[in-house]
C-alpha positions as CSV (number, residue, x, y, z in Angstrom):
1,X,2.1,10.7,0.4
2,X,3.6,7.5,1.6
3,X,1.1,4.8,2.6
4,X,2.8,4.5,5.9
5,X,1.6,7.9,7.0
6,X,-2.2,7.4,6.2
7,X,-4.3,7.0,9.3
8,X,-6.4,3.8,9.7
9,X,-9.9,4.2,8.3
10,X,-8.9,6.4,5.4
11,X,-9.4,5.4,1.7
12,X,-6.7,6.5,-0.8
13,X,-5.7,5.8,-4.4
14,X,-2.4,4.2,-5.3
15,X,-0.2,6.7,-7.2
16,X,2.8,4.4,-7.7
17,X,5.4,2.1,-6.2
18,X,8.8,3.7,-5.3
19,X,12.0,2.6,-7.0
20,X,13.2,1.4,-3.6
21,X,10.9,-1.6,-3.8
22,X,12.8,-4.4,-5.6
23,X,11.5,-6.0,-8.8
24,X,10.3,-9.3,-7.2
25,X,8.4,-7.5,-4.4
26,X,6.9,-5.1,-7.0
27,X,5.7,-8.1,-9.0
28,X,4.1,-9.7,-5.9
29,X,2.4,-6.5,-4.9
30,X,1.0,-6.1,-8.4
31,X,-0.2,-9.7,-8.3
32,X,-2.1,-8.9,-5.1
33,X,-4.0,-6.1,-6.9
34,X,-1.8,-3.0,-6.1
35,X,-2.2,-1.2,-9.4
36,X,-2.1,2.6,-10.1
37,X,-5.2,4.5,-9.4
38,X,-6.7,1.5,-7.4
39,X,-8.5,2.4,-4.2
40,X,-7.0,1.2,-1.0
41,X,-8.4,1.3,2.5
42,X,-6.0,1.5,5.4
43,X,-7.1,-0.8,8.2
44,X,-4.2,-0.4,10.7
45,X,-0.7,1.0,10.9
46,X,0.7,-0.8,14.0
47,X,2.5,-3.2,14.3
48,X,2.3,-3.4,10.5
49,X,0.5,-1.5,7.8
50,X,-2.6,-3.5,6.8
51,X,-4.6,-2.4,3.8
52,X,-7.7,-3.7,1.9
53,X,-7.3,-3.7,-1.9
54,X,-10.6,-4.7,-3.3
55,X,-11.3,-7.9,-1.3
56,X,-7.7,-8.7,-0.5
57,X,-6.2,-7.8,2.9
58,X,-2.5,-7.2,2.9
59,X,-0.1,-6.7,5.7
60,X,3.0,-4.7,4.8
61,X,6.2,-3.9,6.6
62,X,6.6,-0.2,7.3
63,X,9.8,-0.3,5.3
64,X,7.7,-1.2,2.2
65,X,4.7,1.0,3.1
66,X,7.0,4.0,3.2
67,X,7.7,3.5,-0.5
68,X,4.2,3.0,-1.7
69,X,2.8,6.4,-2.9
70,X,-0.8,7.3,-2.6
71,X,-3.2,10.3,-3.0
72,X,-6.1,11.2,-0.9
């Protein structure tokens, strides 16, 4: 499932980053702790997707969150 479609309050695991995310942005997301199989908690979806990855809170544009794949 794309991260953009997960309701706030749910915890998911990162399955992968889509090829639509460019190399620089992929590197930045990885540096912030977005690694495969890492648990993520969705805090909000509007106006941006906000997630908690370990102790790091990240705000993502929906255009990026649509290409981050997760599993429940």
